[in-house]
C-alpha positions as CSV (number, residue, x, y, z in Angstrom):
1,M,5.7,-57.6,-32.3
2,M,6.9,-55.0,-30.0
3,G,8.9,-51.8,-31.7
4,Y,11.6,-49.9,-30.4
5,G,9.3,-46.9,-29.7
6,F,8.5,-44.1,-26.7
7,G,8.4,-46.6,-23.7
8,Y,9.7,-50.1,-25.1
9,G,13.5,-48.8,-24.6
10,M,13.2,-48.8,-21.0
11,G,11.5,-52.5,-20.2
12,G,8.0,-50.0,-20.7
13,F,8.5,-48.0,-17.9
14,G,9.5,-44.6,-20.4
15,W,6.5,-42.3,-19.5
16,L,7.3,-42.4,-16.0
17,F,11.0,-41.4,-17.0
18,M,9.8,-38.6,-19.0
19,I,7.1,-37.9,-16.5
20,L,10.0,-37.3,-14.2
21,F,12.1,-35.4,-16.4
22,W,9.2,-32.5,-16.9
23,V,8.6,-32.5,-13.3
24,L,11.8,-31.3,-12.5
25,V,12.4,-29.5,-15.2
26,I,8.8,-27.3,-13.3
27,V,10.6,-27.6,-9.7
28,G,14.0,-25.7,-11.6
29,I,11.7,-23.5,-13.3
30,V,10.3,-22.3,-10.4
31,A,13.1,-22.7,-7.8
32,L,15.5,-20.2,-10.0
33,V,12.1,-17.4,-10.0
34,K,11.4,-17.9,-6.7
35,W,15.8,-17.1,-6.3
36,L,15.9,-14.2,-8.4
37,P,16.5,-10.4,-6.7
38,G,13.0,-8.8,-6.9
39,A,10.9,-11.7,-7.8
40,G,9.0,-12.6,-4.7
41,G,8.5,-9.0,-2.9
42,S,11.2,-9.4,-0.2
43,T,14.8,-10.0,-0.9
44,P,17.7,-11.9,1.1
45,S,19.6,-9.2,2.2
46,S,16.3,-7.4,3.8
47,N,15.3,-10.5,5.5
48,R,18.6,-10.8,6.7
49,A,18.2,-7.1,8.3
50,L,15.4,-8.3,9.7
51,K,16.9,-10.3,11.6
52,I,19.7,-8.8,12.8
53,L,16.5,-5.8,14.2
54,K,14.9,-8.8,15.7
55,E,18.3,-9.8,17.7
56,R,19.1,-6.6,18.0
57,Y,15.7,-6.1,20.0
58,A,16.0,-8.9,21.8
59,R,19.7,-8.6,23.0
60,G,17.8,-5.1,24.9
61,E,20.3,-3.4,22.3
62,I,16.7,-0.9,21.1
63,D,13.7,-0.4,22.4
64,E,10.0,-1.4,20.7
65,E,9.8,2.0,19.0
66,E,12.8,2.2,17.3
67,F,12.1,-1.6,16.1
68,R,9.2,-1.4,15.1
69,K,9.9,2.1,12.5
70,R,13.0,0.0,11.6
71,A,11.3,-2.8,10.9
72,Q,8.8,-0.6,8.4
73,D,11.5,1.3,7.2
74,L,12.6,-2.2,5.9
75,K,9.7,-3.4,4.9
76,D,8.8,0.3,2.4
């Protein structure tokens, strides 16, 4: 006689859904920590500033020396 214990209510695949649930919870926590300001090294604003700096260098608005100096300032 089968009971209504864990896994039997979903055709025997309840354990699979439980594992999937916990994997999604862990992935969500990791994603949240990664997007917190200051948690992963560089912040999104410094990445944006470096991107703009690279664009200005590519357009010829600044020379290599100024590019390197400003890029170093952004990393600090």
